[in-house]
C-alpha positions in Angstrom: -12.2 -21.5 -31.1 -10.9 -22.1 -27.5 -12.3 -20.1 -24.7 -11.0 -19.1 -21.5 -12.4 -18.5 -17.9 -10.6 -16.3 -15.5 -11.6 -16.3 -11.9 -10.0 -15.2 -8.6 -8.9 -17.9 -6.2 -8.1 -15.3 -3.7 -7.3 -11.5 -3.6 -4.6 -10.7 -6.0 -4.7 -14.1 -7.6 -6.4 -15.1 -11.1 -6.5 -18.6 -12.5 -7.2 -19.1 -16.3 -8.5 -22.3 -17.6 -9.0 -23.3 -21.0 -12.5 -24.2 -22.2 -12.1 -27.8 -21.3 -11.7 -26.9 -17.6 -13.9 -23.9 -17.5 -17.0 -25.7 -16.4 -15.1 -27.8 -13.9 -13.5 -24.7 -12.5 -16.8 -22.8 -12.2 -18.4 -25.7 -10.5 -15.5 -26.1 -8.1 -15.6 -22.6 -7.0 -19.6 -22.4 -6.9 -19.9 -25.6 -4.8 -17.5 -24.5 -2.0 -19.2 -22.4 0.8 -16.7 -20.3 2.6 -17.1 -18.2 5.6 -15.0 -15.1 6.4 -13.7 -14.3 9.8 -12.4 -10.9 10.7 -9.9 -10.7 13.6 -7.9 -7.9 15.3 -4.5 -8.9 16.8 -4.1 -8.1 20.5 -0.6 -6.8 21.6 0.9 -7.3 18.2 4.3 -5.3 18.7 5.6 -5.1 15.0 4.7 -5.6 11.4 6.3 -9.2 11.4 3.6 -10.5 13.7 0.9 -10.6 10.9 2.9 -12.4 8.1 4.0 -15.0 10.8 0.4 -15.6 11.8 -0.7 -15.7 8.2 1.9 -18.5 7.4 0.7 -20.4 10.4 -3.0 -20.2 9.5 -2.4 -21.2 5.8 -1.2 -24.6 7.3 -4.6 -25.3 8.9 -6.7 -27.7 6.9 -9.9 -25.9 5.8 -8.3 -22.4 5.7 -8.6 -21.4 2.1 -7.2 -17.8 2.1 -5.6 -15.5 4.8 -5.2 -11.8 4.4 -3.3 -9.7 6.7 -2.9 -5.9 7.3 0.0 -5.3 9.7 -0.8 -1.6 9.9 -4.2 -2.1 11.4 -3.3 -5.5 13.1 -6.1 -7.1 11.2 -6.4 -10.7 9.9 -9.0 -11.9 7.3 -9.6 -15.6 7.2 -11.7 -17.4 4.5 -12.4 -20.8 5.7 -14.5 -23.9 4.9 -16.9 -24.3 8.0 -17.6 -27.8 7.1 -13.8 -28.5 8.0 -13.1 -26.2 11.0 -14.8 -23.6 13.2 -13.8 -20.2 14.5 -12.4 -21.7 17.7 -10.0 -23.8 15.9 -8.6 -20.7 14.0 -8.2 -18.8 17.2 -6.6 -21.7 18.7 -4.0 -21.9 15.9 -3.2 -18.3 16.4 -2.7 -18.7 20.1 -0.4 -21.7 19.3 1.7 -19.4 17.3 2.2 -17.2 20.3 -0.5 -14.4 19.6 -3.9 -13.6 20.7 -6.7 -12.3 18.5 -10.3 -11.2 19.0 -13.2 -11.2 16.6 -14.1 -7.9 15.0 -17.9 -7.6 14.5 -19.0 -6.9 11.0 
């Protein structure tokens, strides 16, 4: 009998692996330590700002997932702290023409 494993690779996403890849997939997700950065956009004037920033951040090496809420002007970034730091994330946002500040959690 073949088993399956379902795990979320990000909000809204589920990846299914057959039993051969089950343990490999679990180890991959367990071994990666991600940090989450919560940011509020400053002077974002329309709902198209957050998707634009999201697309820009997804190109940055070390960013694993980006969630955007255009109504609240919030951006959530899950990233690998071994590959980049928060200043690099903020710099990528500035390069795309926007400014963001950390939201304390």
